[in-house]
N, C-alpha and C positions, 0 to 999 in steps of 0.2 A: 504494500500500500504506500502510495506517495504522500507523505505528510506535507501539507501546505502551511507555510508560515505567513503571518500578517504583520506588517510594520507600518506605523504612521510616522512620518518625519516632517520636520518643519523646514521649509525652504523659502527664503526671502528673495525678492527680486522679480517674482512673476507678476507682471502687470497687465497682461492681455491673454487672449485665447491662444495666440501664437506662442507665447511663453509656456503656457500649459502644454501645448502640443510638443514643443521642443523637449521639455522635461520628460514627458511620457515616451516620446520616440527614442530618446537617448538611453533612458533607464531600462527600457524594454529590451535593449540590445545586450544587456548584461546577462550572462549565463546564470540560470537558476531563478530568474525573475519571469513570472508568467503574465502578470497584469499590473498596470500602473494607472492610478487615477490622481490627477493633479487638480487642485482648486486654488485659483489665484486669490479668491476672496478671503480664505482662511489661512493661506500660505501653507497648506498641508498637502502632502503627497502620500497616498495610501499605496503600499506595495504588497503584492501577493506573489508567493513563489515557493518552490521546494527548497531553495537555499538562497537566502538573502545575505550578501556580503556587504555590510554597512560601510566598510572602508572603501570598497569599490563604488558604492552608491555616492558616498561623499566626494570621492575623486571626480566622478562623472559630473555631479551637480556643479562643483567648483570649476571644472574644465569648460563647461558650457556657459559660465558667467553668472551663476546664481550663488547664494550663500546657504550652505548647509548649516542648520541651526540645531541639529540633533534629533533624537528619537522622542516622540510624544507618547507613543504606546507600543 
């Protein structure tokens, strides 16, 4: 059975739907991540996957120009 993990992280700098789409598109490329939902209004990104590497997530968020502010839940 493939166990799915859920993480919600805080990401600052998303100001429009294009920003949300960029975060979703880039985080979805990371191995082990199945689904990404970004919300610019709450600055939250919900991640679902079998293996979520937060170091990799933080690196990608920073690389594409946003601020990784840590895990919310």
